[in-house]
KELUM-731768 format. One line per field, with one value per residue: residue number from 1; x, y, z of N, C-alpha, C in turn. Coordinates in Angstrom, 3 decimals, decimal comma, m for minus. Layout:
% KELUM-731768
num	(NUM_...) .
n_east	(X_...) .
n_north	(Y_...) .
n_up	(Z_...) .
ca_east	(X_...) .
ca_north	(Y_...) .
ca_up	(Z_...) .
c_east	(X_...) .
c_north	(Y_...) .
c_up	(Z_...) .
END
This chain:
% KELUM-731768
num	(1_2_3_4_5_6_7_8_9_10_11_12_13_14_15_16_17_18_19_20_21_22_23_24_25_26_27_28_29_30_31_32_33_34_35_36_37_38_39_40_41_42_43_44_45_46_47_48_49_50_51_52_53_54_55_56_57_58_59_60_61_62_63_64_65_66_67_68_69_70_71_72_73_74_75_76_77_78_79_80_81_82_83_84_85_86_87_88_89_90_91_92_93_94_95_96_97_98_99_100_101_102_103_104_105_106_107_108_109_110_111_112_113_114_115_116_117_118_119_120_121_122_123_124_125_126_127_128_129_130_131_132_133_134_135_136_137_138_139_140_141_142_143_144_145_146_147_148_149_150_151_152_153_154_155_156_157_158_159_160_161_162_163_164_165_166_167_168_169_170_171_172_173_174_175_176_177_178_179_180_181_182_183_184_185_186_187_188_189_190_191_192_193_194_195_196_197_198_199_200_201_202_203_204_205_206_207_208_209_210_211_212_213_214_215_216_217_218_219_220_221_222_223_224_225_226_227_228_229_230_231_232_233_234_235_236_237_238_239_240_241_242_243_244_245_246_247_248_249_250_251_252_253_254_255_256_257_258_259_260) .
n_east	(7,984_7,849_6,678_6,254_5,738_4,516_1,558_0,136_m1,950_m4,557_m3,387_m2,891_m0,283_2,377_4,947_5,948_6,720_6,276_6,452_6,315_3,831_3,794_1,840_1,037_m0,543_m2,921_m3,279_m4,433_m5,273_m4,927_m2,979_m4,830_m6,797_m6,396_m7,431_m9,524_m8,342_m7,741_m9,573_m8,858_m6,241_m4,311_m4,062_m1,548_0,272_2,221_1,106_1,760_0,737_1,563_1,957_1,640_3,109_1,141_m1,446_m3,878_m2,341_m0,261_m1,132_m0,864_1,830_4,138_3,265_4,673_7,079_8,412_8,798_11,120_12,523_10,660_10,711_13,347_13,318_11,406_12,650_14,636_13,032_11,710_13,603_14,302_12,180_10,440_11,616_10,437_9,848_7,026_5,695_3,018_1,417_m0,941_m1,760_m0,507_0,887_2,089_4,204_5,719_6,223_7,846_10,185_10,815_11,316_13,550_15,432_15,582_16,708_19,215_20,207_20,760_18,660_16,520_13,157_10,814_8,860_7,042_4,074_2,570_m0,216_m2,793_m1,251_0,976_3,927_6,954_9,025_7,625_5,959_4,212_3,455_0,034_m1,889_m1,512_m0,248_m1,033_m3,755_m4,835_m4,839_m6,685_m9,539_m11,954_m11,076_m9,720_m11,828_m13,322_m11,521_m11,317_m13,927_m14,117_m12,298_m13,198_m13,498_m13,675_m15,734_m19,279_m19,756_m17,587_m17,534_m19,898_m19,593_m18,564_m16,351_m14,829_m14,336_m12,767_m10,415_m9,734_m9,274_m7,028_m5,105_m5,167_m4,303_m1,641_m0,608_m1,045_0,652_3,027_2,959_2,855_5,297_7,095_9,943_11,505_14,265_17,710_18,334_17,561_17,112_16,331_14,366_15,378_13,558_10,462_7,777_4,368_1,827_m1,249_m4,356_m7,122_m9,305_m10,652_m9,571_m9,324_m7,026_m4,791_m3,719_m3,833_m1,539_0,531_0,469_1,321_4,019_5,344_6,347_8,861_10,474_11,051_12,156_12,588_9,545_7,797_4,582_1,466_m1,847_m4,871_m7,885_m11,508_m12,831_m12,323_m10,143_m10,301_m10,651_m10,144_m12,131_m13,922_m12,400_m10,770_m10,394_m9,173_m6,719_m5,618_m5,421_m3,448_m1,251_m1,032_m0,681_1,865_3,247_2,985_0,828_m2,555_m5,419_m7,770_m11,159_m12,952_m15,644_m16,638_m18,296_m17,526_m15,314_m13,848_m10,784_m10,074) .
n_north	(m17,424_m18,657_m17,664_m16,958_m14,370_m13,156_m12,888_m13,777_m12,153_m13,605_m14,386_m14,827_m15,288_m15,481_m14,422_m11,443_m9,466_m6,813_m6,006_m5,873_m5,281_m4,344_m4,633_m3,134_m3,684_m1,847_m0,990_m3,728_m5,199_m7,726_m9,571_m10,696_m8,829_m7,174_m8,438_m7,550_m5,811_m7,149_m6,598_m4,174_m4,024_m4,818_m8,122_m8,550_m7,601_m8,558_m9,100_m8,729_m9,088_m8,121_m10,198_m9,583_m10,711_m12,826_m13,015_m14,239_m16,671_m16,660_m16,782_m17,045_m16,596_m14,408_m10,962_m8,286_m6,045_m3,763_m1,360_m0,991_m3,410_m5,091_m4,090_m4,695_m7,535_m7,781_m6,519_m8,312_m10,379_m9,318_m8,356_m9,954_m9,925_m9,750_m7,160_m4,041_m2,934_m1,773_m0,026_0,063_1,433_1,572_3,752_2,445_0,761_2,580_3,726_1,421_0,847_3,010_2,540_0,024_0,629_2,272_0,452_m1,372_0,291_0,721_m1,820_m1,912_m2,506_m0,738_0,506_1,188_3,065_4,664_4,566_6,094_6,101_7,768_8,621_10,494_12,148_10,315_11,555_13,427_12,139_11,679_10,438_9,638_8,451_8,925_7,751_4,964_4,465_4,996_2,755_1,002_m1,229_0,249_2,811_2,116_1,078_3,412_4,952_3,357_3,475_6,185_6,459_4,597_1,737_m0,770_m3,517_m4,082_m6,741_m7,603_m5,805_m6,480_m9,026_m10,612_m12,411_m12,234_m9,510_m9,241_m10,556_m8,921_m6,463_m7,064_m7,474_m4,943_m3,350_m4,191_m3,450_m0,683_0,075_m0,227_1,948_4,035_3,947_4,390_5,919_8,288_8,533_9,004_12,197_13,504_11,233_10,158_8,947_7,553_7,112_8,264_9,567_9,039_10,240_9,728_10,752_11,525_14,375_14,817_13,370_12,362_11,602_12,322_15,279_17,368_18,898_17,418_15,202_16,226_16,430_14,223_14,713_15,765_13,702_12,096_11,447_13,814_14,952_13,877_13,669_14,608_13,602_14,829_13,570_13,510_12,583_10,465_8,739_6,322_7,025_5,616_3,812_4,929_5,837_4,066_3,456_5,811_5,837_3,369_3,831_5,807_4,343_2,165_3,671_4,792_2,457_1,870_0,548_0,030_0,974_m1,069_m0,896_m0,759_m2,771_m3,848_m3,245_m3,714_m2,403_m2,073_m2,021_m4,585) .
n_up	(m9,529_m6,281_m3,175_0,269_0,801_m1,357_m3,251_m6,178_m8,466_m10,426_m13,566_m17,083_m17,795_m15,606_m15,758_m17,163_m19,971_m19,915_m17,294_m13,629_m11,226_m7,941_m5,066_m2,034_1,019_3,105_6,641_8,520_6,357_3,734_1,283_m0,453_m0,402_m2,525_m4,681_m6,283_m8,040_m10,314_m12,236_m13,374_m14,173_m16,936_m18,416_m19,361_m17,582_m14,850_m11,588_m8,241_m5,032_m1,738_1,095_4,347_7,480_9,661_8,675_6,229_4,197_5,914_8,449_11,951_12,093_13,787_14,037_12,086_13,499_12,925_10,416_8,903_9,194_8,005_5,388_4,709_4,461_2,452_0,303_m0,497_m1,296_m3,487_m5,233_m7,351_m9,104_m12,259_m14,198_m15,706_m12,332_m10,667_m7,913_m5,708_m2,863_m0,257_2,333_5,245_3,534_1,818_3,267_3,770_1,134_0,270_1,761_0,774_m1,954_m1,637_m0,664_m2,784_m4,647_m3,474_m3,776_m6,399_m8,044_m8,925_m8,495_m11,133_m10,860_m8,199_m6,299_m3,932_m1,703_0,038_2,291_4,344_3,134_3,451_4,941_6,313_7,965_10,981_14,288_14,872_16,544_19,563_22,718_24,919_25,222_22,803_21,264_22,222_22,046_21,741_20,873_18,563_17,015_16,709_15,189_12,870_11,928_11,368_9,276_7,460_5,189_6,397_6,275_6,946_7,433_8,894_11,057_12,348_13,260_16,033_16,442_14,058_14,185_16,486_15,683_13,500_14,770_16,296_14,286_13,042_15,164_15,524_13,024_13,004_15,005_13,657_11,865_13,691_14,970_12,998_11,551_9,480_9,262_8,203_6,712_3,402_1,819_m1,231_m3,931_m7,043_m8,961_m10,499_m8,493_m8,123_m6,479_m4,609_m3,138_m0,878_m0,776_1,540_3,590_6,863_8,143_6,684_5,834_2,917_2,381_3,484_1,894_m0,569_m0,140_m1,136_m3,675_m3,391_m2,765_m4,868_m8,285_m11,043_m12,456_m10,659_m9,191_m7,547_m7,106_m6,000_m5,067_m5,007_m1,865_1,081_3,367_2,095_m0,589_m2,827_m3,310_m5,061_m7,133_m8,451_m11,162_m12,103_m10,726_m11,537_m14,288_m14,368_m13,438_m15,291_m17,569_m17,173_m17,288_m19,876_m21,065_m22,194_m20,191_m18,287_m18,096_m15,103_m14,074_m11,843_m8,909_m6,342_m4,636_m2,389_m0,659_1,091) .
ca_east	(8,606_6,983_7,127_5,214_5,521_3,842_0,377_m0,035_m3,291_m4,702_m2,935_m2,649_1,155_2,935_6,116_5,500_7,757_5,941_6,943_5,600_3,235_3,756_0,798_1,262_m1,817_m3,080_m3,397_m5,538_m5,637_m4,075_m2,704_m6,058_m7,610_m6,181_m7,943_m10,419_m7,557_m7,678_m10,476_m8,393_m4,865_m4,308_m3,493_m0,150_1,103_2,302_0,703_2,081_0,347_2,402_1,278_2,333_2,976_0,027_m2,753_m3,935_m1,541_0,760_m1,818_m0,120_3,166_4,136_3,126_5,879_7,199_9,156_8,695_12,425_12,799_9,740_11,217_14,585_12,969_10,696_13,589_15,290_12,008_11,231_14,715_14,388_10,976_10,620_11,567_10,510_8,980_6,277_5,274_1,878_1,102_m2,004_m1,672_0,679_1,609_2,895_5,453_6,482_6,641_8,992_11,365_11,141_11,932_14,878_16,324_15,816_17,650_20,537_20,641_20,988_17,464_15,547_11,801_10,592_8,003_6,428_2,758_2,039_m1,633_m3,406_m0,214_1,887_5,274_7,686_9,801_6,685_5,102_4,240_2,440_m1,299_m2,584_m0,548_m0,635_m1,507_m5,212_m5,224_m4,915_m7,704_m10,555_m12,910_m10,459_m9,456_m13,097_m13,647_m10,627_m11,673_m15,198_m13,850_m11,571_m13,890_m12,674_m13,948_m17,107_m20,232_m19,661_m16,580_m17,951_m21,051_m19,256_m17,628_m15,117_m14,061_m13,924_m11,652_m9,226_m9,400_m8,712_m5,662_m4,251_m5,091_m3,499_m0,236_m0,224_m1,000_1,896_4,079_2,936_3,096_6,710_7,942_10,743_12,114_15,697_18,642_17,770_17,971_16,925_15,462_14,304_15,774_12,396_9,387_6,711_3,028_1,047_m2,700_m5,005_m8,455_m9,334_m11,324_m8,972_m9,082_m5,717_m3,691_m3,958_m3,295_m0,184_1,473_0,446_2,117_5,432_5,940_7,030_10,260_11,214_11,242_12,865_11,855_8,295_6,947_3,333_0,450_m3,229_m5,831_m9,179_m12,602_m13,031_m11,603_m8,970_m10,523_m11,074_m9,901_m13,386_m14,636_m11,478_m9,818_m10,089_m8,228_m5,404_m5,127_m5,055_m2,152_m0,210_m0,856_m0,144_3,313_3,802_2,912_m0,231_m3,875_m6,137_m8,974_m12,212_m13,502_m17,103_m16,967_m18,544_m17,007_m13,992_m13,229_m9,564_m10,131) .
ca_north	(m17,357_m18,999_m16,941_m16,716_m12,924_m12,642_m13,557_m13,281_m12,092_m14,528_m13,876_m15,904_m15,541_m14,803_m13,670_m10,448_m8,624_m5,419_m5,745_m6,355_m4,313_m4,831_m3,950_m3,228_m3,415_m0,919_m1,628_m4,647_m5,900_m8,825_m9,567_m11,016_m7,618_m6,535_m9,301_m6,806_m5,083_m7,932_m6,015_m2,899_m4,153_m5,750_m9,456_m8,562_m7,135_m9,446_m8,355_m9,460_m8,404_m8,547_m10,780_m9,325_m11,814_m12,835_m13,034_m15,048_m17,896_m16,514_m16,750_m17,736_m16,007_m13,158_m9,743_m7,464_m5,070_m2,594_m1,212_m1,150_m4,847_m5,613_m3,696_m5,455_m8,860_m7,631_m6,148_m9,529_m11,185_m8,681_m7,920_m10,805_m9,880_m9,336_m5,709_m3,019_m3,125_m0,616_m0,307_0,842_1,139_2,404_4,041_1,733_0,252_3,643_3,820_0,212_0,964_3,914_1,849_m1,043_1,238_2,739_m0,700_m1,883_1,234_0,436_m3,120_m1,804_m2,986_0,310_0,477_2,103_4,137_4,396_5,183_6,116_6,463_8,033_8,662_11,637_11,857_9,568_12,437_14,266_11,272_11,853_9,602_10,225_7,853_9,018_7,198_3,577_4,401_5,160_1,454_0,160_m1,641_1,326_3,859_1,556_1,048_4,793_5,342_2,606_4,004_7,504_6,324_3,708_0,665_m2,068_m3,851_m4,416_m8,164_m7,726_m5,014_m7,098_m10,390_m10,446_m13,178_m11,593_m8,183_m9,400_m10,863_m7,737_m5,439_m7,464_m7,199_m3,483_m2,793_m4,458_m2,658_0,730_0,266_m0,052_3,324_4,962_3,911_4,611_7,150_8,421_8,270_10,011_13,169_13,492_9,970_10,423_7,875_7,917_6,923_9,225_9,224_9,525_10,053_9,894_10,889_12,111_15,757_14,867_12,322_12,896_11,177_12,823_16,585_17,377_19,456_16,339_14,340_16,851_16,289_13,111_15,144_16,083_12,478_11,315_12,052_14,815_14,427_13,363_14,428_14,139_13,880_14,827_13,190_13,637_11,442_10,384_7,868_5,290_7,635_4,623_3,108_5,569_6,362_3,034_3,604_6,921_5,392_2,303_4,425_6,467_3,317_1,453_4,627_4,869_1,162_1,800_m0,347_0,652_0,547_m1,873_m0,232_m1,616_m2,853_m4,450_m2,179_m4,109_m1,843_m1,805_m2,789_m5,221) .
ca_up	(m8,204_m5,165_m1,994_1,271_0,847_m2,541_m3,785_m7,541_m9,016_m11,567_m14,864_m18,034_m17,710_m14,433_m16,211_m18,127_m20,559_m19,597_m15,952_m12,458_m10,317_m6,563_m4,311_m0,588_1,677_4,226_7,957_8,711_5,134_3,296_m0,151_m1,175_m0,471_m3,821_m5,744_m7,173_m9,033_m11,548_m13,211_m13,932_m14,646_m18,077_m18,234_m19,797_m16,468_m13,688_m10,392_m7,016_m3,801_m0,611_2,253_5,597_8,444_10,601_8,002_5,023_4,235_6,957_9,733_12,994_12,215_14,551_13,240_11,957_14,587_12,487_8,962_8,260_9,115_7,009_4,069_4,457_3,955_1,192_m0,756_m0,990_m1,953_m4,720_m6,085_m8,522_m9,922_m13,646_m14,337_m14,661_m11,176_m10,209_m6,532_m5,192_m1,469_0,324_3,767_5,740_2,372_1,210_4,028_3,464_m0,257_0,152_2,284_m0,179_m3,139_m1,255_m0,563_m4,135_m5,252_m2,917_m4,289_m7,834_m8,735_m8,582_m9,044_m12,261_m10,352_m6,898_m6,218_m2,564_m1,651_1,352_3,323_4,333_2,655_4,476_5,819_7,060_8,773_12,437_14,952_14,989_17,686_20,661_24,006_24,859_25,132_21,397_20,609_22,834_21,081_21,488_20,071_17,240_16,292_16,345_14,096_11,668_11,412_10,803_8,014_6,538_4,650_7,009_5,936_8,009_7,745_9,950_12,214_13,001_13,682_17,160_16,273_12,990_14,628_17,425_14,892_12,699_15,650_16,650_13,122_12,877_16,257_15,208_11,855_13,360_15,756_12,661_11,372_14,799_15,363_11,826_11,465_8,153_9,375_7,685_5,782_1,993_1,098_m2,365_m4,907_m8,395_m9,830_m10,244_m7,554_m8,451_m5,264_m4,666_m1,843_m0,869_m0,291_2,843_4,414_8,206_8,640_5,850_5,207_1,559_2,327_3,783_0,716_m1,624_0,165_m1,870_m4,902_m3,057_m2,467_m6,080_m9,405_m11,808_m12,991_m9,585_m9,068_m6,599_m7,502_m4,889_m5,631_m4,037_m0,986_2,335_3,412_1,088_m1,847_m3,862_m3,570_m6,164_m8,143_m8,832_m12,585_m12,265_m10,231_m12,411_m15,573_m14,188_m13,315_m16,560_m18,531_m16,991_m17,700_m21,329_m21,530_m22,058_m18,982_m18,387_m17,339_m14,048_m13,997_m10,537_m7,935_m5,020_m4,790_m1,094_m0,464_2,411) .
c_east	(7,567_7,534_5,976_4,873_4,607_2,674_0,095_m1,504_m3,377_m4,348_m2,767_m1,173_1,704_4,158_5,679_6,681_7,508_6,438_6,020_5,077_3,134_2,764_0,985_m0,001_m1,750_m3,215_m4,631_m5,898_m4,621_m3,822_m3,979_m7,013_m7,462_m6,707_m8,802_m9,666_m7,419_m8,521_m9,971_m6,956_m4,827_m3,611_m2,005_0,814_1,077_2,014_0,920_1,698_1,132_1,530_2,113_2,184_1,704_m1,352_m2,684_m3,160_m0,465_0,129_m1,032_1,303_3,085_4,031_4,462_5,888_7,887_9,119_10,037_12,802_11,924_10,256_12,508_14,266_12,294_11,639_14,258_14,293_11,637_12,351_14,814_13,159_11,292_10,528_10,860_9,478_8,347_5,677_4,154_1,637_0,064_m1,816_m0,391_1,536_2,465_4,227_6,341_7,034_7,826_10,270_11,787_11,853_13,345_15,859_16,595_16,806_19,067_21,102_20,939_19,851_16,336_14,184_11,710_9,746_7,385_5,143_2,233_0,613_m2,071_m2,397_0,577_3,227_6,101_8,439_8,921_5,789_5,313_3,197_1,120_m1,998_m1,649_m1,113_m1,205_m3,015_m5,696_m5,392_m5,822_m8,745_m11,496_m12,322_m10,142_m10,729_m13,505_m12,811_m11,017_m12,978_m15,007_m13,206_m12,315_m12,993_m12,861_m15,426_m17,966_m20,152_m18,640_m17,044_m19,068_m20,808_m18,205_m16,308_m14,227_m13,519_m12,741_m10,353_m8,773_m8,769_m7,284_m4,695_m4,077_m4,201_m2,008_0,236_m0,125_0,214_3,072_4,123_3,281_4,576_7,656_8,682_11,475_13,605_16,539_17,991_18,270_17,979_15,902_15,507_14,706_14,625_11,355_8,374_5,413_2,138_m0,433_m3,247_m6,368_m8,456_m10,020_m10,818_m8,682_m7,695_m4,555_m4,078_m3,244_m1,881_0,877_1,561_1,355_3,621_6,114_6,726_8,503_11,112_11,478_11,978_12,001_10,613_7,392_5,731_2,464_m0,918_m4,124_m7,225_m10,274_m12,732_m12,179_m10,420_m9,080_m11,184_m11,016_m11,173_m14,071_m13,720_m10,423_m9,426_m9,035_m6,818_m4,811_m4,695_m3,702_m1,020_0,035_m0,318_1,357_3,983_3,725_1,886_m1,577_m4,588_m7,290_m10,019_m12,857_m15,019_m17,566_m17,122_m18,019_m15,540_m13,285_m11,961_m9,500_m8,762) .
c_north	(m17,684_m18,364_m16,789_m15,245_m12,418_m13,530_m12,949_m13,273_m13,016_m13,831_m15,053_m16,291_m14,770_m13,968_m12,727_m9,646_m7,148_m5,050_m6,259_m5,184_m4,961_m3,982_m4,202_m2,803_m2,347_m1,698_m2,528_m5,470_m6,987_m8,696_m9,797_m9,820_m6,872_m7,382_m8,555_m5,973_m5,870_m7,310_m4,746_m2,947_m5,180_m7,069_m9,504_m8,096_m8,179_m8,621_m9,215_m8,612_m8,989_m9,077_m10,491_m10,531_m11,676_m12,858_m13,904_m16,345_m17,853_m16,350_m17,583_m17,253_m14,723_m11,954_m9,001_m6,395_m3,783_m2,527_m1,442_m2,628_m5,508_m5,325_m4,433_m6,815_m8,770_m7,318_m7,383_m10,435_m10,633_m8,291_m8,740_m10,801_m9,362_m7,817_m5,314_m3,268_m1,789_m0,965_0,637_0,442_2,102_2,519_3,416_1,252_1,298_3,806_2,605_0,308_1,885_3,217_0,710_m0,459_1,736_1,575_m1,319_m0,991_0,972_m0,888_m3,083_m2,351_m1,980_0,074_1,475_3,289_3,680_5,209_5,121_6,660_6,670_7,983_9,956_11,211_11,271_10,473_13,376_13,452_11,542_10,931_10,354_9,747_7,816_8,428_5,801_3,463_4,511_3,827_0,481_m0,198_m0,493_2,404_3,365_1,514_2,439_5,245_4,647_3,114_5,382_7,404_5,495_2,560_m0,682_m2,359_m4,194_m5,884_m8,425_m7,016_m5,682_m8,537_m10,307_m11,181_m12,572_m10,244_m8,269_m9,673_m9,626_m6,651_m5,784_m7,160_m5,691_m2,856_m2,989_m3,597_m1,168_1,054_0,455_1,401_4,319_5,042_4,172_5,940_7,148_8,164_9,361_10,933_12,918_12,113_10,231_9,233_8,394_7,762_8,014_8,671_9,847_9,218_10,321_10,060_11,530_13,503_15,904_13,767_12,888_12,573_11,826_14,161_16,663_17,955_18,408_15,362_14,906_16,733_15,166_13,582_15,454_14,842_11,615_12,091_13,117_14,178_13,831_14,273_13,839_14,541_13,766_14,640_13,357_12,386_11,491_9,432_6,733_5,875_6,626_3,849_3,639_6,010_5,332_3,160_4,683_6,502_4,337_2,849_5,124_5,450_2,626_2,387_4,750_3,556_0,973_0,832_0,344_0,142_m0,387_m1,205_m1,202_m1,575_m3,436_m3,321_m2,519_m3,676_m1,586_m2,646_m3,398_m5,716) .
c_up	(m7,129_m3,901_m1,019_1,353_m0,260_m2,955_m5,150_m7,939_m10,227_m12,880_m15,798_m18,056_m16,512_m14,807_m17,326_m18,652_m20,256_m18,211_m14,874_m11,640_m8,936_m5,773_m2,815_0,160_2,770_5,531_8,010_7,493_4,796_1,803_m0,947_m1,253_m1,783_m4,983_m6,748_m8,201_m10,335_m12,643_m13,867_m14,452_m15,764_m17,759_m18,562_m18,707_m15,357_m12,434_m9,154_m5,812_m2,639_0,520_3,495_6,532_9,289_9,982_6,757_5,186_5,313_8,337_10,751_13,135_13,049_13,611_13,173_13,044_14,156_10,954_8,287_8,148_8,051_5,599_3,715_3,845_2,596_0,032_m1,346_m1,711_m3,327_m5,680_m7,369_m9,404_m11,326_m13,752_m15,644_m13,556_m10,779_m8,855_m6,133_m3,745_m0,933_1,827_4,346_4,576_1,691_1,938_3,779_2,043_m0,444_0,619_1,365_m1,399_m2,832_m1,219_m1,935_m4,876_m4,768_m3,427_m5,786_m8,672_m8,526_m9,209_m10,193_m11,827_m9,038_m6,803_m4,776_m2,551_m0,203_2,490_3,203_3,771_3,788_5,445_6,621_7,985_10,258_13,062_15,085_16,250_18,878_21,946_23,880_24,713_23,690_20,689_21,344_21,776_20,733_20,602_18,665_16,404_15,836_15,149_12,800_11,074_10,787_9,430_6,988_6,128_5,302_6,843_7,138_8,390_8,837_11,213_13,003_13,448_14,785_16,975_15,194_13,439_15,587_16,684_14,112_13,558_16,063_15,515_12,941_13,941_15,960_14,043_12,184_14,225_14,805_12,181_12,470_15,171_14,189_11,918_10,127_8,179_8,747_6,656_4,366_1,359_0,000_m3,319_m6,278_m9,385_m9,550_m9,252_m8,053_m7,256_m5,479_m3,250_m1,983_m0,266_1,063_3,775_5,806_8,743_7,898_5,212_3,860_1,494_2,646_2,613_m0,375_m1,370_m0,592_m3,088_m4,647_m2,913_m3,700_m7,153_m10,071_m12,425_m11,941_m9,411_m7,962_m7,132_m6,281_m5,488_m4,588_m3,176_0,249_2,244_2,390_m0,157_m2,995_m4,215_m4,815_m7,305_m8,548_m10,303_m12,818_m11,865_m11,156_m13,766_m15,485_m14,135_m14,653_m17,640_m18,415_m17,398_m19,217_m21,865_m21,352_m20,819_m19,317_m17,531_m16,365_m14,071_m12,677_m9,530_m6,545_m4,947_m3,465_m0,935_0,918_2,835) .
END
């Protein structure tokens, strides 16, 4: 399947009988930011990372303005993927992922499992950066430094930094304006959530709320680290995902684990 929305990680076969893993980026990132996952997901699994508008191959397109609209389009793009479909989303990607899984469920193409990372449960999500001053360059830089996840190569390059801040600002507006909507929206698939025990943006009690939004067997794992705990625990997360998919994990030897 060719799509401006999906970027496939290099695989020997794009169509997999085992299924498809969909990866949703965090604020400011792109589909290519998940390229390093090639080292931990077996070749037998098809892996499609989502490309949000305004970056990568979609540079120049207007940024998304609403998570629900974004999820509407994504649902139609992903409904035809080789099942079973597993969905992982980090931070912003977790909110987009919940809405995507809900829409796939409504279309009669439910996800097999959902893996939200570093995000409060969708029904517990509240704006964090209140007021217009929260999205100024200075405040955005402060927030990004507190959370981590942006490399020195970007922070030290004025042109790259200006572009990155524009993308982050648009993405953070998505999270700030997100609303869960009607009560009692629950996924029929299990949810396996992940987060860091020192995440300044997501207290662990909000992370545990994900277990209420999924089927029986939903769990949350709190790992050492902050908002980008994933830098040091990719193997743990990948093992949980591949285990549910029924395939053995691949041990990661690449130390460049930052999800850009």
